[in-house]
C-alpha positions in Angstrom: 14.3 -164.1 -87.7 16.1 -166.9 -86.1 18.6 -167.3 -88.8 19.0 -163.6 -88.5 19.9 -164.2 -85.2 22.6 -167.1 -85.9 23.8 -165.1 -88.5 24.3 -162.1 -86.6 26.1 -164.2 -83.5 28.4 -165.6 -86.2 29.3 -162.9 -87.4 30.1 -161.2 -84.0 31.8 -164.4 -82.9 34.1 -163.9 -86.0 34.9 -160.3 -85.2 35.8 -161.1 -81.3 38.1 -164.0 -82.4 39.9 -162.0 -85.2 40.2 -159.1 -82.9 42.0 -161.2 -80.3 44.4 -162.7 -82.6 48.0 -161.4 -82.1 50.9 -161.4 -84.7 53.7 -162.9 -83.5 56.5 -160.6 -82.7 59.5 -160.5 -85.0 62.9 -161.0 -83.3 65.4 -157.5 -83.8 67.9 -158.3 -86.2 71.5 -158.2 -84.8 71.9 -154.6 -86.8 68.9 -153.4 -85.2 69.8 -154.4 -81.6 73.3 -152.7 -82.4 71.6 -149.6 -83.4 69.3 -149.5 -80.6 72.4 -150.2 -78.2 74.4 -147.2 -80.0 71.9 -145.0 -79.6 71.4 -146.0 -75.7 75.3 -145.6 -75.5 75.2 -142.1 -77.1 72.5 -140.9 -74.7 74.6 -142.0 -71.9 77.2 -140.5 -73.0 75.6 -137.1 -73.6 74.5 -137.2 -70.1 77.7 -137.9 -68.8 79.1 -135.1 -70.5 76.6 -132.7 -69.6 77.4 -133.6 -65.8 81.1 -133.1 -66.0 80.2 -129.7 -67.7 78.1 -129.0 -64.9 81.0 -130.2 -62.2 83.6 -128.3 -63.7 81.5 -125.2 -63.8 80.8 -125.8 -59.7 84.5 -126.8 -59.2 85.2 -123.4 -60.9 82.9 -121.4 -58.9 84.1 -122.9 -55.4 87.9 -122.2 -57.0 87.0 -118.7 -57.2 84.9 -118.2 -53.8 87.9 -120.0 -52.0 90.4 -117.3 -53.9 88.6 -114.8 -51.4 90.0 -116.7 -48.2 93.2 -114.9 -47.7 95.5 -115.2 -44.8 96.9 -112.1 -43.5 99.6 -110.9 -41.5 100.9 -109.0 -39.1 103.9 -105.9 -39.9 106.8 -107.2 -41.3 106.1 -111.1 -39.8 105.5 -114.2 -42.0 103.9 -116.1 -39.1 100.6 -117.6 -39.9 98.2 -116.2 -36.6 96.0 -119.1 -35.0 92.7 -117.0 -36.4 93.6 -118.6 -40.1 94.2 -122.0 -39.0 90.7 -122.4 -40.2 91.3 -121.0 -43.4 94.7 -122.9 -44.0 92.2 -125.9 -43.2 89.4 -125.1 -45.5 92.0 -124.9 -48.6 93.5 -128.2 -47.2 90.0 -129.8 -47.5 89.0 -128.3 -50.9 92.2 -130.0 -52.4 92.0 -133.3 -50.5 88.4 -133.6 -52.5 89.9 -132.1 -55.7 93.0 -134.3 -56.6 93.1 -132.6 -59.8 93.6 -129.0 -58.5 96.7 -127.7 -58.4 97.3 -124.1 -56.0 99.8 -121.1 -56.5 99.9 -119.2 -53.3 101.0 -115.6 -53.7 103.0 -113.7 -51.0 102.5 -109.7 -50.7 103.2 -106.8 -48.4 102.5 -103.3 -47.8 104.6 -100.4 -49.6 106.7 -100.2 -46.7 110.5 -101.5 -47.1 112.3 -101.7 -49.7 111.6 -103.6 -53.1 114.3 -106.2 -52.3 113.3 -106.9 -48.7 109.1 -106.9 -50.0 109.9 -109.5 -52.2 111.6 -111.6 -49.7 108.9 -111.2 -46.9 106.0 -112.1 -49.7 108.5 -115.1 -50.1 108.6 -116.1 -46.8 104.6 -115.6 -46.3 103.9 -117.7 -49.1 106.3 -120.6 -47.7 104.2 -120.6 -44.6 100.8 -120.7 -46.1 102.7 -124.0 -48.4 104.2 -125.1 -45.4 100.7 -125.3 -43.4 99.0 -126.6 -46.4 101.7 -129.5 -46.4 101.1 -130.0 -42.9 97.5 -130.5 -43.4 98.2 -133.2 -45.7 98.3 -131.7 -49.3 101.1 -132.8 -51.8 104.1 -130.5 -52.4 103.9 -131.4 -55.8 100.8 -129.5 -56.3 101.4 -126.3 -54.9 103.7 -123.7 -56.0 104.6 -120.1 -54.6 105.0 -116.4 -55.8 105.9 -113.5 -54.1 104.8 -110.1 -55.4 106.3 -108.0 -52.9 104.1 -104.8 -52.6 102.9 -105.2 -56.1 99.1 -105.7 -56.6 97.7 -104.2 -53.3 94.5 -104.7 -52.4 93.7 -101.3 -51.0 96.0 -98.9 -52.3 95.5 -96.1 -49.4 98.0 -95.0 -47.5 97.3 -95.8 -43.9 97.3 -98.7 -41.5 94.0 -100.0 -42.5 95.2 -100.3 -46.1 98.8 -102.0 -45.1 97.0 -104.6 -43.2 94.9 -105.9 -45.7 97.7 -105.9 -48.3 99.9 -108.2 -46.2 98.5 -111.4 -47.0 98.9 -114.5 -49.0 96.4 -115.4 -51.4 95.2 -118.9 -52.9 94.8 -119.0 -56.9 93.7 -122.6 -58.2 94.1 -124.4 -61.6 92.7 -127.5 -62.7 95.5 -129.8 -63.6 98.0 -127.2 -64.0 99.4 -123.8 -62.0 97.7 -120.6 -62.6 99.2 -117.3 -61.8 97.6 -114.3 -60.0 98.3 -111.7 -62.1 
């Protein structure tokens, strides 16, 4: 019986020692290391590309939202009213935060007046918004203007409320390019 215990103890000790042994780690070959590094770089590039796409989509959404931030004018006037200074500042702040963005400012009029007069008045309105953005620190090279006169009314009705909506300057943004409103 004593021999059986000794044999059992020796076997258990042998198993315990082999279970604790470890195999030496093999160093990765330069080719394997390069493959691993390339895979990690590719994963980082994919993440960066996805973030860039998301960032561009957010920027596009902001540009569309800002298009609704217009400056409206009094009849036969091109001076920006004080109540629209905050709109100009909002556009200037956006452009300062996004140097890749350019803007086209379009000037519009109501239907009263000749085509020639309204085109000139629309130009003065677009230029007033242009000058206000430049005064807020936006580079003139990032701004262009266009006048559409009485074309493209927001409200086609023939009353004072509609005419007031149509006397405006709009801001249309593009990334690294100017975009025409129409």
